[in-house]
N, C-alpha and C positions, 0 to 999 in steps of 0.2 A: 628414483624415490621423490622427487619436489613435484614434478607432477604429480604425484596420487594426493603431498597431502594442498597443492593446490585449485585438483579436485574436489578434497573433502571441505577446505575452502570458502570452496563456489556455494556449497549445498548446507554448511553452516548457514552462508551468508540471508537465500536461501527463506531457510525454517526462521533467521533472526524476524527477516524482513514479514514471512504470512503469520510470527504471534504477534509480534507489533498491528501490521492490516487487524487481529482478536482485537486484541482490548483497547484498541482506537473503535473496531463497529462493538462492542458494549461499551464502551463511555459514552460512543452519540446516543446507542439506545436509554440508557439510560439520565441522560441528561436529556434526553428530545424534549421532556415536556415538560423544563425549561426552557428551552432554543425556542423567542416565537412562531418561526418559522413554521418547525416542523410539528405544531404543540396542535393545527387544526387540518380539515379535514384530510384527514390517517397522511399526510405529506415522510409522515417518519420512516413510510417505503420508500421514498427518496435517498434516505439513509445509504445503503448499501451503497448505489447506485454514486453519491457524492463520494466514496471512498477514493479515488486517482484524484482529485480538488484536495485532499486530506495530506495526501500521502508528501504533495510537498512540503511541508511542516515539518516532515524528519528523514522523511528517502532523505533528502539531499545532502539536509546537514550530517547524516553519520557516510555519505557515501566522500564527503569531503573528511570528516573524520579515520574512515580507514584510509583514504591516500594518505594524511596528514601523518599515521603510523604505520607505513608503509604495509599493509594489511590486505595484499594483493586480490586474492583470493576472493574474501570476503567481501571487496567492491565488487567484486565483478556479481556476487550472488544476488547484492545488492540489486543492481543492475538491472539485471535480469530479469527478475522477481519487482520492481521497477516499474519497469516497463510492459513487463507481460500485466499487470496488474490495471496501465494506461489503455493497454491494446482492451482488452474484455473490456472497462469502468465504458471506455469509448465505445463498442459496441451493444451495451445498453442501454445505455443514452441514445444511442441510434434507435434502440427500438422502443425507445420509447415518446421519443421526438419525433419520428418520424409518422406522419398518417398512413393509414393502409385503407 
């Protein structure tokens, strides 16, 4: 029974971080006209590729919060989703930066 609750916590942690990623991307798209770098030369296309950098702001404090509250399943889910996001983000940056 404990294993099932931990798996549910992991899935909920992944869903929580995916929702926060979506909210962050939405906020960055709406704020891109006010940010000087994203405002010119179609640089707003870099917003989805920069989510790995922005997740440092909210993923690490969320992990520490889950650790303090001893919600290990949620913490594992958040860590899994953060690592997958960082790996996918790294792949996007390699595709954008490396010349062909």
